[in-house]
PyMOL Python script that loads the backbone (N, CA, C, O; Angstrom):
from pymol import cmd

cmd.read_pdbstr("""\
ATOM      1  N   MET A   1     -55.562 130.618 147.285  1.00  0.00           N
ATOM      2  CA  MET A   1     -54.663 131.010 148.555  1.00  0.00           C
ATOM      3  C   MET A   1     -55.123 132.384 148.941  1.00  0.00           C
ATOM      4  O   MET A   1     -55.296 133.225 148.060  1.00  0.00           O
ATOM      5  N   ASN A   2     -55.347 132.686 150.304  1.00  0.00           N
ATOM      6  CA  ASN A   2     -55.515 133.862 150.818  1.00  0.00           C
ATOM      7  C   ASN A   2     -54.180 134.519 151.077  1.00  0.00           C
ATOM      8  O   ASN A   2     -53.302 133.706 151.367  1.00  0.00           O
ATOM      9  N   ALA A   3     -53.825 135.706 151.048  1.00  0.00           N
ATOM     10  CA  ALA A   3     -52.695 136.224 151.321  1.00  0.00           C
ATOM     11  C   ALA A   3     -52.831 137.608 151.677  1.00  0.00           C
ATOM     12  O   ALA A   3     -53.653 138.351 151.140  1.00  0.00           O
ATOM     13  N   ILE A   4     -51.867 138.036 152.765  1.00  0.00           N
ATOM     14  CA  ILE A   4     -51.750 139.484 153.136  1.00  0.00           C
ATOM     15  C   ILE A   4     -50.110 139.766 153.064  1.00  0.00           C
ATOM     16  O   ILE A   4     -49.311 138.924 153.473  1.00  0.00           O
ATOM     17  N   GLU A   5     -49.756 140.855 152.582  1.00  0.00           N
ATOM     18  CA  GLU A   5     -48.490 141.389 152.613  1.00  0.00           C
ATOM     19  C   GLU A   5     -48.323 142.295 154.005  1.00  0.00           C
ATOM     20  O   GLU A   5     -49.076 143.201 154.363  1.00  0.00           O
ATOM     21  N   LEU A   6     -47.170 141.822 154.671  1.00  0.00           N
ATOM     22  CA  LEU A   6     -46.934 142.421 155.975  1.00  0.00           C
ATOM     23  C   LEU A   6     -45.471 142.995 156.029  1.00  0.00           C
ATOM     24  O   LEU A   6     -44.591 142.321 155.493  1.00  0.00           O
ATOM     25  N   ASP A   7     -45.187 144.013 156.543  1.00  0.00           N
ATOM     26  CA  ASP A   7     -43.636 144.424 156.588  1.00  0.00           C
ATOM     27  C   ASP A   7     -43.075 144.042 157.841  1.00  0.00           C
ATOM     28  O   ASP A   7     -43.756 144.300 158.834  1.00  0.00           O
ATOM     29  N   ALA A   8     -41.966 143.478 158.003  1.00  0.00           N
ATOM     30  CA  ALA A   8     -41.362 143.034 159.245  1.00  0.00           C
ATOM     31  C   ALA A   8     -39.771 143.303 159.278  1.00  0.00           C
ATOM     32  O   ALA A   8     -39.272 143.712 158.229  1.00  0.00           O
ATOM     33  N   ILE A   9     -39.105 143.147 160.168  1.00  0.00           N
ATOM     34  CA  ILE A   9     -37.597 143.170 160.280  1.00  0.00           C
ATOM     35  C   ILE A   9     -36.988 142.074 160.839  1.00  0.00           C
ATOM     36  O   ILE A   9     -37.337 141.603 161.922  1.00  0.00           O
ATOM     37  N   ALA A  10     -35.953 141.573 160.052  1.00  0.00           N
ATOM     38  CA  ALA A  10     -35.342 140.357 160.572  1.00  0.00           C
ATOM     39  C   ALA A  10     -34.160 140.754 161.494  1.00  0.00           C
ATOM     40  O   ALA A  10     -33.447 141.716 161.206  1.00  0.00           O
ATOM     41  N   HIS A  11     -33.975 140.059 162.523  1.00  0.00           N
ATOM     42  CA  HIS A  11     -32.961 140.387 163.476  1.00  0.00           C
ATOM     43  C   HIS A  11     -32.523 139.252 164.295  1.00  0.00           C
ATOM     44  O   HIS A  11     -33.314 138.550 164.925  1.00  0.00           O
ATOM     45  N   ASP A  12     -31.214 139.075 164.280  1.00  0.00           N
ATOM     46  CA  ASP A  12     -30.709 137.992 165.148  1.00  0.00           C
ATOM     47  C   ASP A  12     -31.281 136.463 164.733  1.00  0.00           C
ATOM     48  O   ASP A  12     -31.167 135.586 165.589  1.00  0.00           O
ATOM     49  N   GLY A  13     -31.831 136.158 163.569  1.00  0.00           N
ATOM     50  CA  GLY A  13     -32.295 135.040 163.010  1.00  0.00           C
ATOM     51  C   GLY A  13     -33.779 134.893 163.237  1.00  0.00           C
ATOM     52  O   GLY A  13     -34.342 133.831 162.970  1.00  0.00           O
ATOM     53  N   LYS A  14     -34.465 135.994 163.752  1.00  0.00           N
ATOM     54  CA  LYS A  14     -36.007 135.986 163.909  1.00  0.00           C
ATOM     55  C   LYS A  14     -36.504 136.929 163.292  1.00  0.00           C
ATOM     56  O   LYS A  14     -35.871 137.961 163.072  1.00  0.00           O
ATOM     57  N   VAL A  15     -37.766 136.730 162.891  1.00  0.00           N
ATOM     58  CA  VAL A  15     -38.754 137.744 162.290  1.00  0.00           C
ATOM     59  C   VAL A  15     -39.890 137.881 162.888  1.00  0.00           C
ATOM     60  O   VAL A  15     -40.782 137.042 162.768  1.00  0.00           O
ATOM     61  N   ILE A  16     -40.005 138.953 163.607  1.00  0.00           N
ATOM     62  CA  ILE A  16     -41.381 139.402 164.325  1.00  0.00           C
ATOM     63  C   ILE A  16     -42.224 140.127 163.458  1.00  0.00           C
ATOM     64  O   ILE A  16     -41.861 141.169 162.911  1.00  0.00           O
ATOM     65  N   VAL A  17     -43.522 139.531 163.288  1.00  0.00           N
ATOM     66  CA  VAL A  17     -44.699 140.209 162.401  1.00  0.00           C
ATOM     67  C   VAL A  17     -45.872 140.262 163.429  1.00  0.00           C
ATOM     68  O   VAL A  17     -46.372 139.373 164.118  1.00  0.00           O
ATOM     69  N   THR A  18     -46.164 141.673 163.301  1.00  0.00           N
ATOM     70  CA  THR A  18     -47.525 141.918 164.326  1.00  0.00           C
ATOM     71  C   THR A  18     -48.810 141.844 163.123  1.00  0.00           C
ATOM     72  O   THR A  18     -48.756 142.579 162.137  1.00  0.00           O
ATOM     73  N   ILE A  19     -49.805 141.001 163.306  1.00  0.00           N
ATOM     74  CA  ILE A  19     -50.725 141.062 162.231  1.00  0.00           C
ATOM     75  C   ILE A  19     -51.746 142.374 162.798  1.00  0.00           C
ATOM     76  O   ILE A  19     -52.209 142.546 163.926  1.00  0.00           O
ATOM     77  N   PRO A  20     -51.886 143.168 161.615  1.00  0.00           N
ATOM     78  CA  PRO A  20     -52.958 144.278 162.036  1.00  0.00           C
ATOM     79  C   PRO A  20     -54.190 143.901 162.480  1.00  0.00           C
ATOM     80  O   PRO A  20     -54.744 142.942 161.943  1.00  0.00           O
ATOM     81  N   ASP A  21     -54.773 144.566 163.475  1.00  0.00           N
ATOM     82  CA  ASP A  21     -56.235 144.289 164.049  1.00  0.00           C
ATOM     83  C   ASP A  21     -57.245 143.893 163.042  1.00  0.00           C
ATOM     84  O   ASP A  21     -58.041 143.003 163.343  1.00  0.00           O
ATOM     85  N   ALA A  22     -57.302 144.479 161.832  1.00  0.00           N
ATOM     86  CA  ALA A  22     -58.262 144.015 160.779  1.00  0.00           C
ATOM     87  C   ALA A  22     -58.270 142.579 160.368  1.00  0.00           C
ATOM     88  O   ALA A  22     -59.299 141.984 160.048  1.00  0.00           O
ATOM     89  N   TYR A  23     -56.846 141.947 160.395  1.00  0.00           N
ATOM     90  CA  TYR A  23     -56.728 140.615 160.021  1.00  0.00           C
ATOM     91  C   TYR A  23     -56.541 139.481 161.209  1.00  0.00           C
ATOM     92  O   TYR A  23     -56.530 138.284 160.921  1.00  0.00           O
ATOM     93  N   GLN A  24     -56.409 139.906 162.429  1.00  0.00           N
ATOM     94  CA  GLN A  24     -56.232 138.979 163.658  1.00  0.00           C
ATOM     95  C   GLN A  24     -57.207 137.953 163.781  1.00  0.00           C
ATOM     96  O   GLN A  24     -56.868 136.787 163.984  1.00  0.00           O
ATOM     97  N   GLU A  25     -58.391 138.302 163.674  1.00  0.00           N
ATOM     98  CA  GLU A  25     -59.527 137.210 163.847  1.00  0.00           C
ATOM     99  C   GLU A  25     -59.488 136.218 162.708  1.00  0.00           C
ATOM    100  O   GLU A  25     -59.819 135.058 162.954  1.00  0.00           O
ATOM    101  N   GLN A  26     -59.088 136.582 161.392  1.00  0.00           N
ATOM    102  CA  GLN A  26     -58.951 135.690 160.425  1.00  0.00           C
ATOM    103  C   GLN A  26     -57.718 134.752 160.425  1.00  0.00           C
ATOM    104  O   GLN A  26     -57.743 133.582 160.042  1.00  0.00           O
ATOM    105  N   TRP A  27     -56.816 135.302 160.824  1.00  0.00           N
ATOM    106  CA  TRP A  27     -55.479 134.599 160.829  1.00  0.00           C
ATOM    107  C   TRP A  27     -54.991 134.108 162.290  1.00  0.00           C
ATOM    108  O   TRP A  27     -53.972 133.418 162.291  1.00  0.00           O
ATOM    109  N   ASN A  28     -55.502 134.339 163.330  1.00  0.00           N
ATOM    110  CA  ASN A  28     -55.146 133.756 164.556  1.00  0.00           C
ATOM    111  C   ASN A  28     -55.199 132.217 164.500  1.00  0.00           C
ATOM    112  O   ASN A  28     -55.966 131.601 163.760  1.00  0.00           O
ATOM    113  N   ASP A  29     -54.358 131.674 165.308  1.00  0.00           N
ATOM    114  CA  ASP A  29     -54.142 130.062 165.441  1.00  0.00           C
ATOM    115  C   ASP A  29     -54.284 129.432 163.934  1.00  0.00           C
ATOM    116  O   ASP A  29     -54.954 128.411 163.783  1.00  0.00           O
ATOM    117  N   ARG A  30     -53.698 130.004 162.930  1.00  0.00           N
ATOM    118  CA  ARG A  30     -53.748 129.149 161.548  1.00  0.00           C
ATOM    119  C   ARG A  30     -52.200 129.036 161.368  1.00  0.00           C
ATOM    120  O   ARG A  30     -51.354 129.839 161.761  1.00  0.00           O
ATOM    121  N   ALA A  31     -52.008 127.847 160.679  1.00  0.00           N
ATOM    122  CA  ALA A  31     -50.694 127.711 160.324  1.00  0.00           C
ATOM    123  C   ALA A  31     -50.154 128.579 158.930  1.00  0.00           C
ATOM    124  O   ALA A  31     -50.773 128.317 157.898  1.00  0.00           O
ATOM    125  N   VAL A  32     -49.309 129.350 158.855  1.00  0.00           N
ATOM    126  CA  VAL A  32     -49.140 130.203 157.894  1.00  0.00           C
ATOM    127  C   VAL A  32     -47.736 129.795 157.114  1.00  0.00           C
ATOM    128  O   VAL A  32     -46.944 129.054 157.697  1.00  0.00           O
ATOM    129  N   ARG A  33     -47.508 130.178 156.089  1.00  0.00           N
ATOM    130  CA  ARG A  33     -46.095 130.095 155.306  1.00  0.00           C
ATOM    131  C   ARG A  33     -45.703 131.547 155.225  1.00  0.00           C
ATOM    132  O   ARG A  33     -46.420 132.510 154.957  1.00  0.00           O
ATOM    133  N   VAL A  34     -44.196 131.501 155.559  1.00  0.00           N
ATOM    134  CA  VAL A  34     -43.515 132.874 155.748  1.00  0.00           C
ATOM    135  C   VAL A  34     -42.466 132.581 154.405  1.00  0.00           C
ATOM    136  O   VAL A  34     -41.747 131.593 154.261  1.00  0.00           O
ATOM    137  N   ILE A  35     -42.604 133.709 153.508  1.00  0.00           N
ATOM    138  CA  ILE A  35     -41.601 133.917 152.687  1.00  0.00           C
ATOM    139  C   ILE A  35     -40.686 135.119 152.896  1.00  0.00           C
ATOM    140  O   ILE A  35     -41.214 136.230 152.891  1.00  0.00           O
ATOM    141  N   ILE A  36     -39.356 135.014 153.081  1.00  0.00           N
ATOM    142  CA  ILE A  36     -38.648 136.160 153.427  1.00  0.00           C
ATOM    143  C   ILE A  36     -38.092 136.620 152.012  1.00  0.00           C
ATOM    144  O   ILE A  36     -37.477 135.889 151.236  1.00  0.00           O
ATOM    145  N   LEU A  37     -38.409 137.941 151.810  1.00  0.00           N
ATOM    146  CA  LEU A  37     -37.784 138.700 150.626  1.00  0.00           C
ATOM    147  C   LEU A  37     -37.398 140.051 150.805  1.00  0.00           C
ATOM    148  O   LEU A  37     -38.205 140.924 151.121  1.00  0.00           O
ATOM    149  N   ALA A  38     -36.033 140.281 150.587  1.00  0.00           N
ATOM    150  CA  ALA A  38     -35.341 141.483 150.876  1.00  0.00           C
ATOM    151  C   ALA A  38     -36.119 142.703 150.035  1.00  0.00           C
ATOM    152  O   ALA A  38     -36.282 142.616 148.818  1.00  0.00           O
ATOM    153  N   SER A  39     -36.562 143.800 150.782  1.00  0.00           N
ATOM    154  CA  SER A  39     -37.343 144.781 150.070  1.00  0.00           C
ATOM    155  C   SER A  39     -36.359 145.794 149.563  1.00  0.00           C
ATOM    156  O   SER A  39     -36.767 146.559 148.689  1.00  0.00           O
ATOM    157  N   ASP A  40     -35.033 145.921 150.013  1.00  0.00           N
ATOM    158  CA  ASP A  40     -34.077 146.794 149.458  1.00  0.00           C
ATOM    159  C   ASP A  40     -32.825 146.013 149.193  1.00  0.00           C
ATOM    160  O   ASP A  40     -31.977 145.808 150.061  1.00  0.00           O
ATOM    161  N   GLU A  41     -32.733 145.524 147.778  1.00  0.00           N
ATOM    162  CA  GLU A  41     -31.710 144.842 147.440  1.00  0.00           C
ATOM    163  C   GLU A  41     -30.511 145.620 147.201  1.00  0.00           C
ATOM    164  O   GLU A  41     -30.567 146.685 146.585  1.00  0.00           O
ATOM    165  N   PRO A  42     -29.459 145.156 147.642  1.00  0.00           N
ATOM    166  CA  PRO A  42     -28.165 146.059 147.362  1.00  0.00           C
ATOM    167  C   PRO A  42     -27.751 146.023 146.084  1.00  0.00           C
ATOM    168  O   PRO A  42     -27.599 144.998 145.419  1.00  0.00           O
ATOM    169  N   PRO A  43     -27.526 147.377 145.656  1.00  0.00           N
ATOM    170  CA  PRO A  43     -27.122 147.640 144.038  1.00  0.00           C
ATOM    171  C   PRO A  43     -26.012 146.668 143.767  1.00  0.00           C
ATOM    172  O   PRO A  43     -25.184 146.338 144.615  1.00  0.00           O
ATOM    173  N   ALA A  44     -26.048 146.207 142.471  1.00  0.00           N
ATOM    174  CA  ALA A  44     -25.211 145.311 141.799  1.00  0.00           C
ATOM    175  C   ALA A  44     -23.705 146.254 141.745  1.00  0.00           C
ATOM    176  O   ALA A  44     -23.793 147.461 141.520  1.00  0.00           O
ATOM    177  N   LYS A  45     -22.506 145.689 141.941  1.00  0.00           N
ATOM    178  CA  LYS A  45     -21.613 146.311 141.806  1.00  0.00           C
ATOM    179  C   LYS A  45     -21.187 146.142 140.175  1.00  0.00           C
ATOM    180  O   LYS A  45     -21.257 145.074 139.568  1.00  0.00           O
ATOM    181  N   PRO A  46     -20.785 147.270 139.666  1.00  0.00           N
ATOM    182  CA  PRO A  46     -20.576 147.259 138.110  1.00  0.00           C
ATOM    183  C   PRO A  46     -19.183 146.462 137.819  1.00  0.00           C
ATOM    184  O   PRO A  46     -18.224 146.504 138.590  1.00  0.00           O
ATOM    185  N   LYS A  47     -19.206 145.759 136.648  1.00  0.00           N
ATOM    186  CA  LYS A  47     -18.001 144.817 136.616  1.00  0.00           C
ATOM    187  C   LYS A  47     -17.023 145.713 135.972  1.00  0.00           C
ATOM    188  O   LYS A  47     -17.338 146.482 135.064  1.00  0.00           O
ATOM    189  N   LYS A  48     -15.866 145.607 136.440  1.00  0.00           N
ATOM    190  CA  LYS A  48     -14.685 146.420 135.758  1.00  0.00           C
ATOM    191  C   LYS A  48     -14.385 146.021 134.405  1.00  0.00           C
ATOM    192  O   LYS A  48     -14.480 144.844 134.057  1.00  0.00           O
ATOM    193  N   SER A  49     -14.045 146.902 133.662  1.00  0.00           N
ATOM    194  CA  SER A  49     -13.776 146.664 132.252  1.00  0.00           C
ATOM    195  C   SER A  49     -12.321 146.093 132.110  1.00  0.00           C
ATOM    196  O   SER A  49     -11.426 146.273 132.937  1.00  0.00           O
ATOM    197  N   LEU A  50     -12.223 145.449 131.059  1.00  0.00           N
ATOM    198  CA  LEU A  50     -10.635 144.862 130.850  1.00  0.00           C
ATOM    199  C   LEU A  50      -9.574 145.883 130.855  1.00  0.00           C
ATOM    200  O   LEU A  50      -8.469 145.704 131.366  1.00  0.00           O
ATOM    201  N   LEU A  51      -9.987 147.057 130.214  1.00  0.00           N
ATOM    202  CA  LEU A  51      -8.825 148.145 130.143  1.00  0.00           C
ATOM    203  C   LEU A  51      -8.678 148.547 131.649  1.00  0.00           C
ATOM    204  O   LEU A  51      -7.572 148.674 132.173  1.00  0.00           O
ATOM    205  N   SER A  52      -9.623 148.700 132.183  1.00  0.00           N
ATOM    206  CA  SER A  52      -9.395 149.269 133.808  1.00  0.00           C
ATOM    207  C   SER A  52      -8.673 148.073 134.623  1.00  0.00           C
ATOM    208  O   SER A  52      -7.966 148.435 135.564  1.00  0.00           O
ATOM    209  N   LEU A  53      -8.761 146.864 134.399  1.00  0.00           N
ATOM    210  CA  LEU A  53      -8.110 145.837 135.062  1.00  0.00           C
ATOM    211  C   LEU A  53      -6.540 145.751 134.554  1.00  0.00           C
ATOM    212  O   LEU A  53      -5.600 145.435 135.283  1.00  0.00           O
ATOM    213  N   ILE A  54      -6.444 146.108 133.114  1.00  0.00           N
ATOM    214  CA  ILE A  54      -5.019 146.157 132.671  1.00  0.00           C
ATOM    215  C   ILE A  54      -4.229 147.459 133.255  1.00  0.00           C
ATOM    216  O   ILE A  54      -3.012 147.463 133.439  1.00  0.00           O
ATOM    217  N   LYS A  55      -5.010 148.459 133.496  1.00  0.00           N
ATOM    218  CA  LYS A  55      -4.243 149.639 134.053  1.00  0.00           C
ATOM    219  C   LYS A  55      -3.796 149.335 135.464  1.00  0.00           C
ATOM    220  O   LYS A  55      -2.942 150.067 135.963  1.00  0.00           O
ATOM    221  N   GLN A  56      -4.255 148.404 136.098  1.00  0.00           N
ATOM    222  CA  GLN A  56      -3.779 148.128 137.594  1.00  0.00           C
ATOM    223  C   GLN A  56      -2.533 147.309 137.625  1.00  0.00           C
ATOM    224  O   GLN A  56      -1.887 147.286 138.672  1.00  0.00           O
ATOM    225  N   ILE A  57      -2.077 146.549 136.456  1.00  0.00           N
ATOM    226  CA  ILE A  57      -0.877 145.867 136.297  1.00  0.00           C
ATOM    227  C   ILE A  57       0.367 146.569 136.636  1.00  0.00           C
ATOM    228  O   ILE A  57       0.539 147.670 136.115  1.00  0.00           O
ATOM    229  N   LYS A  58       1.148 146.161 137.330  1.00  0.00           N
ATOM    230  CA  LYS A  58       2.467 146.979 137.762  1.00  0.00           C
ATOM    231  C   LYS A  58       3.716 145.794 137.565  1.00  0.00           C
ATOM    232  O   LYS A  58       3.738 144.671 138.068  1.00  0.00           O
ATOM    233  N   ILE A  59       4.666 146.384 136.731  1.00  0.00           N
ATOM    234  CA  ILE A  59       5.599 145.579 136.558  1.00  0.00           C
ATOM    235  C   ILE A  59       7.017 146.303 136.828  1.00  0.00           C
ATOM    236  O   ILE A  59       7.108 147.512 136.615  1.00  0.00           O
ATOM    237  N   SER A  60       8.042 145.617 137.263  1.00  0.00           N
ATOM    238  CA  SER A  60       9.356 146.231 137.284  1.00  0.00           C
ATOM    239  C   SER A  60      10.287 145.609 136.493  1.00  0.00           C
ATOM    240  O   SER A  60      10.266 144.401 136.255  1.00  0.00           O
ATOM    241  N   GLY A  61      11.253 146.523 135.999  1.00  0.00           N
ATOM    242  CA  GLY A  61      12.331 146.134 135.073  1.00  0.00           C
ATOM    243  C   GLY A  61      13.379 147.090 135.041  1.00  0.00           C
ATOM    244  O   GLY A  61      13.370 148.068 135.789  1.00  0.00           O
ATOM    245  N   PRO A  62      14.326 146.856 134.182  1.00  0.00           N
ATOM    246  CA  PRO A  62      15.376 147.964 134.189  1.00  0.00           C
ATOM    247  C   PRO A  62      14.868 149.223 133.586  1.00  0.00           C
ATOM    248  O   PRO A  62      13.760 149.275 133.053  1.00  0.00           O
ATOM    249  N   GLU A  63      15.677 150.242 133.669  1.00  0.00           N
ATOM    250  CA  GLU A  63      15.231 151.565 133.190  1.00  0.00           C
ATOM    251  C   GLU A  63      14.868 151.715 131.860  1.00  0.00           C
ATOM    252  O   GLU A  63      13.935 152.414 131.464  1.00  0.00           O
ATOM    253  N   ASP A  64      15.650 151.018 131.142  1.00  0.00           N
ATOM    254  CA  ASP A  64      15.456 150.856 129.450  1.00  0.00           C
ATOM    255  C   ASP A  64      14.522 149.709 128.986  1.00  0.00           C
ATOM    256  O   ASP A  64      14.591 149.223 127.857  1.00  0.00           O
ATOM    257  N   PHE A  65      13.603 149.295 129.982  1.00  0.00           N
ATOM    258  CA  PHE A  65      12.779 148.258 129.520  1.00  0.00           C
ATOM    259  C   PHE A  65      11.837 148.503 128.352  1.00  0.00           C
ATOM    260  O   PHE A  65      11.681 147.758 127.384  1.00  0.00           O
ATOM    261  N   SER A  66      11.181 149.763 128.613  1.00  0.00           N
ATOM    262  CA  SER A  66      10.181 150.061 127.589  1.00  0.00           C
ATOM    263  C   SER A  66      10.838 150.511 126.116  1.00  0.00           C
ATOM    264  O   SER A  66      10.160 150.510 125.088  1.00  0.00           O
ATOM    265  N   GLU A  67      12.084 150.851 126.148  1.00  0.00           N
ATOM    266  CA  GLU A  67      12.912 151.377 125.038  1.00  0.00           C
ATOM    267  C   GLU A  67      13.184 150.139 124.363  1.00  0.00           C
ATOM    268  O   GLU A  67      13.066 150.093 123.139  1.00  0.00           O
ATOM    269  N   ASN A  68      13.502 149.222 124.963  1.00  0.00           N
ATOM    270  CA  ASN A  68      14.369 147.999 124.432  1.00  0.00           C
ATOM    271  C   ASN A  68      13.350 146.601 124.723  1.00  0.00           C
ATOM    272  O   ASN A  68      13.922 145.518 124.845  1.00  0.00           O
ATOM    273  N   LEU A  69      12.180 146.647 124.805  1.00  0.00           N
ATOM    274  CA  LEU A  69      11.363 145.624 125.082  1.00  0.00           C
ATOM    275  C   LEU A  69      11.729 144.569 124.036  1.00  0.00           C
ATOM    276  O   LEU A  69      12.048 143.490 124.537  1.00  0.00           O
ATOM    277  N   ASP A  70      11.757 144.627 122.704  1.00  0.00           N
ATOM    278  CA  ASP A  70      12.014 143.469 121.974  1.00  0.00           C
ATOM    279  C   ASP A  70      13.208 143.017 122.180  1.00  0.00           C
ATOM    280  O   ASP A  70      13.312 141.793 122.097  1.00  0.00           O
ATOM    281  N   ALA A  71      14.224 143.655 122.442  1.00  0.00           N
ATOM    282  CA  ALA A  71      15.541 143.148 122.835  1.00  0.00           C
ATOM    283  C   ALA A  71      15.374 142.054 123.891  1.00  0.00           C
ATOM    284  O   ALA A  71      15.694 140.882 123.692  1.00  0.00           O
ATOM    285  N   TYR A  72      14.778 142.586 125.185  1.00  0.00           N
ATOM    286  CA  TYR A  72      14.589 141.816 126.207  1.00  0.00           C
ATOM    287  C   TYR A  72      13.631 140.524 125.970  1.00  0.00           C
ATOM    288  O   TYR A  72      13.763 139.535 126.692  1.00  0.00           O
ATOM    289  N   LEU A  73      12.629 140.569 124.894  1.00  0.00           N
ATOM    290  CA  LEU A  73      11.742 139.601 124.871  1.00  0.00           C
ATOM    291  C   LEU A  73      12.591 138.561 123.901  1.00  0.00           C
ATOM    292  O   LEU A  73      12.294 137.370 123.987  1.00  0.00           O
ATOM    293  N   ASN A  74      13.504 138.909 123.098  1.00  0.00           N
ATOM    294  CA  ASN A  74      14.309 137.951 122.165  1.00  0.00           C
ATOM    295  C   ASN A  74      15.430 137.469 122.749  1.00  0.00           C
ATOM    296  O   ASN A  74      16.087 136.605 122.169  1.00  0.00           O
ATOM    297  N   GLY A  75      15.826 137.988 124.048  1.00  0.00           N
ATOM    298  CA  GLY A  75      16.903 137.564 124.713  1.00  0.00           C
ATOM    299  C   GLY A  75      18.350 138.012 124.175  1.00  0.00           C
ATOM    300  O   GLY A  75      19.426 137.416 124.216  1.00  0.00           O
ATOM    301  N   GLU A  76      17.976 139.350 123.623  1.00  0.00           N
ATOM    302  CA  GLU A  76      19.280 140.013 123.215  1.00  0.00           C
ATOM    303  C   GLU A  76      19.994 140.808 124.429  1.00  0.00           C
ATOM    304  O   GLU A  76      21.189 141.100 124.478  1.00  0.00           O
ATOM    305  N   LYS A  77      19.087 141.071 125.319  1.00  0.00           N
ATOM    306  CA  LYS A  77      19.426 141.774 126.578  1.00  0.00           C
ATOM    307  C   LYS A  77      18.863 140.964 127.745  1.00  0.00           C
ATOM    308  O   LYS A  77      17.808 140.333 127.668  1.00  0.00           O
ATOM    309  N   HIS A  78      19.624 141.024 128.812  1.00  0.00           N
ATOM    310  CA  HIS A  78      19.251 140.251 129.946  1.00  0.00           C
ATOM    311  C   HIS A  78      19.003 141.308 131.185  1.00  0.00           C
ATOM    312  O   HIS A  78      19.565 142.394 131.327  1.00  0.00           O
ATOM    313  N   VAL A  79      18.049 140.730 132.015  1.00  0.00           N
ATOM    314  CA  VAL A  79      17.802 141.557 133.329  1.00  0.00           C
ATOM    315  C   VAL A  79      18.851 141.197 134.245  1.00  0.00           C
ATOM    316  O   VAL A  79      18.895 141.707 135.364  1.00  0.00           O
TER     317      VAL A  79
END
""", "prot")
cmd.dss("prot")
cmd.show_as("cartoon", "prot")
cmd.util.cbc("prot")
cmd.orient("prot")
């Protein structure tokens, strides 16, 4: 398979490629296959750690909730 690599910009669903003069005679009026490959992949977002996700948890409760957590969990105290 003969191939040449060209740069192009995709816009509004179209890709316009201009074949350089050196290749025009060889490639004019030929069926070609176009493969679209992004040249600048966006960086992958780092996954958040479990601890960073736990830090985002917010709870509401009575003022003494942290001091008497066991009592609330056992049903000795009620909210």
